[in-house]
N, C-alpha and C positions, 0 to 999 in steps of 0.2 A: 571567479570569476562573476563578471555583474549578472544581475538577476535576465537583463533584457538578451543579456546574450546565452544564457542558457536558456530561456523559452524557444527562442529563435531555432537554438539546437534541435529542442524534441518536439517542436513545431514540422520538422521535416521527416518526422521519422514513420514509417510507415503502419498502418492498422491493420484491424481485424477486416480478412475481407470476405468473410462469410461468418458473422458473428452467431454464437451458439445460445438461444435464447434461456436452455434450460440450466446453461453456468450464468445465466446473466453478465454475459458479455457486452460490457460498454467503454471505448476507451476513456481512458484518463488525457483529458485532454492539455498540451502546453501549458496553458494559463497555470491550473489550479496545482497541476505535479511540478512546476518550475518553483511556485509560490511554497509549494509543503515544503521542498527538500531545500530550499535557499533558506527557510525560517528555523529549519530543523538543524541547518550549519550555521548561521549565523548568530540566531539569537539563544543556542544551546549547547553548539560544537558537538551533534551527536554523530557527524557526517565525516568528514575528511580522518584519516588513517583509521578508520573504525570497521567493524567486519559489518556489513550491514543485509538483512535479508528482505526481499520483495515478497511479500506473500499475494498468490493469486496474481504474479506477474503478468499474465497477458502478452501482449506485444514487450515489454520491458521496459516501459516510459520515467517509472518511477527508480525504477533499479540503475539505468542508465542515466538518470539523473542523479544520483547519487556516487554513479562512478567520476562523471564529468564535475566534483565536488571534491575531488580526490579520496573517494573511500579506501580503505587499503584491498577490500575484498568486499562483492559483490554478490550473491546470491539469487536468483532469481528463480520460486517454484510455484508450477501451475499443471494443471492435471491435462491439459488439452496439447496435443504435443503441434497441433497445427499455428497455436499462436507462441511455442518455444522457438519452432523452427523463423516464424518471423522476428522473434525479439534477438535469435542470433544474429540475422542479417541485420537487423539496426544497430545492433554491435561492431560487427562488421564494416556498418558505414561510418561510424561515428570514431572507430579505430580505438576500440577500448574492448577489456576482457571484462565478460560476466559470467560466472558461473551461472549453469540453465538446469534444473532437476523435475522429473517429470513425476508428479505426487499430489493425491489429494491432501488436503492441511490439515487433516483429522487424522491422517495415515502417517506424517509424520515423526518418524519414532526418532526425535533428537532427545539425547538425555540432559540434563540440566541447561544453563544459562548459556548457551553456545555463542550466541552472537551477541555484539553491541545493541545494535539497536532494529528492529524491525519499519519496514515501510510498508503500508498497504493501502488498497482502495477494493474493500472486501464488496462480494457481491449482498446488495440491500435486503435480502432474505424475502423478497417478494413473490418469488417463486418456488423457494424453499425456505420455511421459517425457519429460521435461527440460525443459517449457514452464517450470518454475518457474526454472530456472537461465538459461532465456531473459532472462526480465523481468529480472534479476540483472546478467545482464552488459551489458544495452542500460541500465540505470539507473545503473552505474558510469563508464557514458561519458559521461552529458548531467550529471550533479549534480557540482558543486563542491566543495560543503562533506559533504556528508551524505547516506545513504541508509537509511532503516529500511524493514525487511523480515521478516514472518511466513511462519517455516516449520515444520515439524515437530522435536520436540523429536530422532524419531530420527535426521534426516538431517544432526544437528549438526556432525561430523567431516566429513562431506562438502561440506557448506556454508564451511566457514571454510578448507578447502584450495584449493577450485576458487576463493573469492573471492580470497585470496591469491596465489594459485599462475599464474590465469588470468584475472581479471577487472578486473584495475586494481587493487584494493585494498591501500591501506598499511596499514588496519587492520582488522578483522571481530570484533566482540565480544557475546557476548549479555547484553542490560542488562535482562531479566529472562525470567522462564519463566511462561506463561501457561495457562491450560484454557481449550480453545477448544471450546464447545458445537455441534456439529453437529445442526441440529436435522434433525427427518426430512422433505425437501424432497422427494425423491425415492421411486419405487414401489420400488427395490430395497432400501432400507434397512431392516432389519429392527427394530431399534431405536426409538422413540420419538425419543430425541434420544442424541449419541455425545461423550464427552467426550475429545478430543483434546489434548495437551499439545504446544503450540507455544513457538518462542524469537521471541522480540522480538530481532532484531539491529542494530544499530547497523554500516555499514561508511562508514568516509573513502577516497573515491577519492584516486590517487594527481595531486597537483598536475601541472599541463602540464610542469613543469619537470622533475620526478621522471620522469615517462609518457617524456619522448626522451631520459633519460641514460642 
């Protein structure tokens, strides 16, 4: 599937009707989502025929992008039931299958590396400090091949250090810098739209052998 076609299909998806500020719910736009998954597949082969998990999936944009790029199986996980309902409708509209689980990421009791790839646009951690790192920590425990994640460019050094030192990553690299357009979703937003620099990271988890040595 071509990048433009992928972006066009994702652009038609339903997004949050009543976003919850405490969960830092912001839609992952079609522009960023399409490039994230297209790169994961075409540069690294981490999507097609793989088992992919979308952490904090919201309305399912990243996970559904993975299904459109021929992932073998996709699981979307989110704590918010309203978002999961929208994700389910979006999957039906695209005529694809995506498993959905309601759960907080930190309470996900998966044992070992049971998916190939994790894709995520975690909360930035502005409302609840450290939640972005919580997502990353769990993702690097359950993925066997790669974790793709978006984080503010201003946190680059912190993310790299923590991933390599504390979170089981054997490599951590920024594969591109993107502009994230935050629409005015909440009353406290002064501007109509805010443009934030974000990094698209690719983390490779240590293999079981490396972890135990």
